[in-house]
C-alpha positions as CSV (number, residue, x, y, z in Angstrom):
1,M,-45.7,44.5,-65.8
2,Q,-49.3,43.5,-64.9
3,D,-48.8,40.1,-66.6
4,K,-45.8,39.1,-64.4
5,P,-47.8,38.2,-61.2
6,A,-50.1,36.0,-63.3
7,S,-47.1,34.3,-65.0
8,V,-45.4,33.7,-61.7
9,Q,-48.6,32.3,-60.2
10,K,-48.9,29.9,-63.2
11,R,-45.3,28.8,-62.8
12,I,-45.8,28.1,-59.1
13,I,-48.9,26.1,-59.8
14,R,-47.2,24.2,-62.5
15,D,-44.2,23.4,-60.3
16,L,-46.4,22.3,-57.4
17,T,-48.5,20.1,-59.6
18,A,-45.5,18.4,-61.0
19,S,-44.2,17.6,-57.5
20,L,-47.4,16.0,-56.4
21,K,-47.1,12.2,-56.0
22,P,-49.9,9.6,-55.3
23,V,-49.9,8.3,-51.8
24,T,-51.5,5.3,-50.2
25,P,-54.1,6.4,-47.6
26,L,-53.5,5.1,-44.1
27,P,-56.0,2.8,-42.5
28,S,-58.3,4.3,-39.8
29,V,-57.1,4.9,-36.3
30,P,-58.8,1.8,-34.8
31,V,-57.3,-0.4,-37.5
32,L,-53.8,1.0,-37.1
33,A,-54.0,0.8,-33.3
34,A,-55.1,-2.8,-33.5
35,G,-52.1,-3.5,-35.8
36,F,-49.7,-2.0,-33.3
37,V,-51.2,-4.0,-30.4
38,A,-51.1,-7.2,-32.5
39,A,-47.5,-6.5,-33.4
40,F,-46.7,-5.9,-29.7
41,L,-48.3,-9.2,-28.7
42,A,-46.6,-11.1,-31.5
43,L,-43.2,-9.8,-30.5
44,V,-43.8,-10.5,-26.8
45,V,-44.9,-14.1,-27.6
46,L,-41.9,-14.7,-29.9
47,L,-39.3,-13.3,-27.5
48,I,-40.7,-15.2,-24.5
49,A,-40.7,-18.4,-26.6
50,M,-37.0,-17.7,-27.5
51,T,-36.0,-17.1,-23.8
52,D,-38.0,-18.6,-20.9
53,T,-41.4,-18.6,-19.2
54,A,-40.0,-18.8,-15.6
55,G,-41.8,-15.6,-14.6
56,L,-45.1,-16.9,-15.9
57,R,-44.7,-20.0,-13.7
58,A,-43.6,-18.0,-10.7
59,M,-46.6,-15.7,-10.5
60,N,-49.8,-16.6,-8.8
61,A,-53.2,-16.0,-10.5
62,T,-53.8,-12.6,-8.9
63,Q,-50.3,-11.3,-9.8
64,L,-50.6,-12.6,-13.3
65,I,-54.0,-11.0,-14.0
66,A,-53.1,-7.7,-12.4
67,V,-49.7,-7.2,-14.0
68,T,-50.9,-8.4,-17.4
69,A,-53.8,-6.0,-17.3
70,A,-51.5,-3.1,-16.3
71,L,-49.0,-3.9,-19.1
72,A,-51.8,-4.3,-21.6
73,A,-53.4,-1.0,-20.7
74,G,-50.0,0.8,-21.1
75,A,-49.2,-0.9,-24.4
76,T,-52.7,-0.1,-25.8
77,L,-52.6,3.6,-24.8
78,V,-49.1,4.1,-26.2
79,S,-50.1,2.3,-29.4
80,V,-53.1,4.6,-29.8
81,F,-50.9,7.6,-29.1
82,L,-48.4,6.6,-31.8
83,V,-51.3,6.2,-34.3
84,W,-52.5,9.7,-33.5
85,E,-49.0,10.9,-34.3
86,M,-49.1,9.2,-37.7
87,I,-52.4,10.8,-38.7
88,P,-52.5,14.6,-38.4
89,G,-55.7,16.0,-37.1
90,S,-56.7,12.9,-35.2
91,R,-59.1,13.5,-32.4
92,R,-57.2,12.9,-29.2
93,F,-58.7,11.8,-25.9
94,F,-55.6,11.8,-23.8
95,S,-52.2,13.5,-23.8
96,T,-48.6,12.2,-24.0
97,P,-48.0,12.2,-20.3
98,V,-51.2,10.2,-19.7
99,A,-50.1,7.5,-22.1
100,I,-46.6,7.3,-20.6
101,L,-47.6,7.5,-17.0
102,T,-50.1,4.7,-17.5
103,A,-47.3,2.6,-19.0
104,V,-45.2,3.2,-16.0
105,I,-47.5,3.7,-13.0
106,G,-49.9,0.8,-13.8
107,P,-47.3,-2.0,-13.6
108,A,-45.4,-0.3,-10.8
109,L,-48.6,-0.2,-8.6
110,A,-49.4,-3.8,-9.4
111,I,-45.9,-4.9,-8.5
112,A,-45.7,-2.8,-5.4
113,I,-49.0,-4.1,-4.0
114,L,-49.0,-7.7,-5.0
115,F,-45.3,-8.9,-5.1
116,P,-43.2,-9.7,-2.1
117,W,-40.9,-7.0,-0.7
118,H,-37.7,-8.9,0.0
119,A,-34.5,-8.4,-2.0
120,S,-32.2,-11.3,-2.9
121,A,-28.7,-11.4,-1.5
122,E,-27.6,-11.4,-5.2
123,F,-29.7,-8.3,-5.9
124,I,-27.2,-6.6,-8.3
125,T,-25.8,-9.7,-10.0
126,E,-29.3,-11.0,-10.6
127,G,-30.6,-7.6,-11.7
128,W,-28.3,-6.0,-14.2
129,P,-28.6,-8.8,-16.8
130,C,-32.4,-8.2,-16.8
131,T,-31.9,-4.5,-17.5
132,L,-29.3,-5.2,-20.2
133,M,-31.7,-7.7,-21.9
134,G,-34.5,-5.2,-21.6
135,L,-32.5,-2.4,-23.2
136,K,-31.5,-4.7,-26.1
137,I,-35.2,-5.7,-26.6
138,A,-36.2,-2.0,-26.4
139,A,-33.6,-1.0,-29.0
140,V,-34.9,-3.5,-31.5
141,A,-38.5,-2.7,-30.8
142,A,-37.8,1.1,-31.2
143,V,-36.4,0.6,-34.6
144,L,-39.4,-1.5,-35.7
145,A,-41.9,0.9,-34.2
146,G,-40.0,3.9,-35.8
147,L,-40.2,2.3,-39.2
148,A,-43.9,1.9,-38.8
149,V,-44.6,5.4,-37.3
150,W,-42.7,7.2,-40.0
151,R,-44.9,5.7,-42.7
152,G,-47.4,8.2,-41.5
153,A,-47.3,12.0,-41.6
154,V,-45.6,12.7,-38.3
155,T,-46.2,16.3,-37.2
156,S,-44.3,16.3,-33.9
157,K,-41.0,14.5,-33.9
158,F,-40.5,15.0,-30.2
159,E,-43.8,13.4,-29.2
160,A,-43.5,10.6,-31.8
161,I,-40.0,9.6,-30.6
162,T,-41.0,9.8,-27.0
163,G,-43.9,7.6,-27.7
164,I,-41.7,5.1,-29.6
165,G,-39.5,5.0,-26.5
166,A,-42.5,4.2,-24.3
167,F,-43.7,1.6,-26.7
168,A,-40.3,-0.1,-26.9
169,G,-39.8,0.0,-23.1
170,T,-43.2,-1.4,-22.4
171,L,-42.6,-4.3,-24.7
172,A,-39.2,-5.0,-23.0
173,V,-40.8,-4.9,-19.5
174,T,-43.5,-7.3,-20.7
175,V,-41.0,-9.8,-21.9
176,L,-38.9,-9.5,-18.8
177,Q,-42.0,-10.0,-16.6
178,F,-42.9,-13.3,-18.1
179,Q,-39.4,-14.8,-18.6
180,C,-37.6,-13.7,-15.3
181,P,-37.7,-16.1,-12.3
182,H,-37.0,-13.3,-9.8
183,Q,-40.5,-12.1,-9.0
184,Q,-39.8,-9.8,-6.0
185,A,-40.9,-6.2,-6.0
186,P,-37.5,-4.6,-5.5
187,H,-36.1,-6.6,-8.5
188,L,-39.0,-5.9,-10.7
189,L,-39.2,-2.2,-9.9
190,V,-35.5,-1.4,-10.2
191,W,-34.3,-3.7,-12.9
192,H,-37.3,-4.3,-15.0
193,L,-39.1,-1.0,-14.9
194,G,-35.6,0.6,-15.0
195,S,-35.3,-0.5,-18.6
196,L,-38.7,1.1,-19.3
197,G,-37.5,4.3,-17.7
198,V,-34.3,4.4,-19.7
199,A,-36.2,3.7,-22.9
200,I,-38.6,6.6,-22.2
201,L,-35.8,9.0,-21.2
202,T,-33.8,8.0,-24.3
203,G,-36.8,8.8,-26.4
204,I,-37.3,12.2,-24.7
205,V,-33.6,13.1,-25.2
206,I,-33.5,12.0,-28.9
207,G,-36.8,13.7,-29.5
208,W,-35.6,16.9,-27.9
209,M,-32.3,16.8,-29.9
210,T,-34.2,16.4,-33.2
211,T,-36.2,19.6,-32.5
212,I,-33.2,21.8,-31.7
213,P,-32.8,22.9,-35.4
214,Q,-36.5,23.8,-35.6
215,R,-36.2,25.9,-32.4
216,S,-33.0,27.6,-33.6
217,A,-34.5,28.5,-37.0
C-alpha cells in the first residue's frame, strides 16, 4: 500500500514528460511590438496604394501631423498591449482601457479641433461606403492579427480579442483617413471612427462570449 503513491507519482511524471514538446521562444516585447507596428504600417501603405490618397491631399500640414500622430499613438499602444497578452508575466505600464481610449479619443480630438464642422448634403450616401470599407478592412486585419497573437501564450481571451478589435479598427480608420476625400469633422467622426467603434465592440462581444464557458465551469 505504501508503494502505490510512489508508483502513481512516477506514472504522472512519466506521462507529463512524454507530453512535453520543444517550443520556439518568442522574441522580446520591444521586438514583437516593433513587428506589430511595422506590419500595421505596411498594411496601411499597401491598402492606401490600392485605393486612393485623396484624404492625404485634402489635409493641410497641421491636420496631417496631428491626426497622424494620434493614429500612430493609438496603434503603438494597442500593439504593445497585444504583445503583453502574448507573453504571460510581462510587466505592464498601462491597462486595456488606456490603450483603447487612446486609439479612440486621440484621433477624435484631433478631428474635432482641426477639421471643419460642416456636413455635406450627401452626408449619408457619402458616409456609409466609408464605414463598409472600414469594416471590411478591419475584418481582414483582425484575422491577421489574431493569427499572430495566438502564436503566443494568451492568458486572457477576452482582453486579447478586445485588443485585436482595437488594432484592426485603428488600422481601418488610418486607411480611411488618408484615402477619403471627405475631410469634414462630422463625416470623419461618424463614418470613419464609427468603424473603429464597431470593431472594438465586436471584439468585446466575441471576447465575452468566449469566456462564458470558463465562467460557467
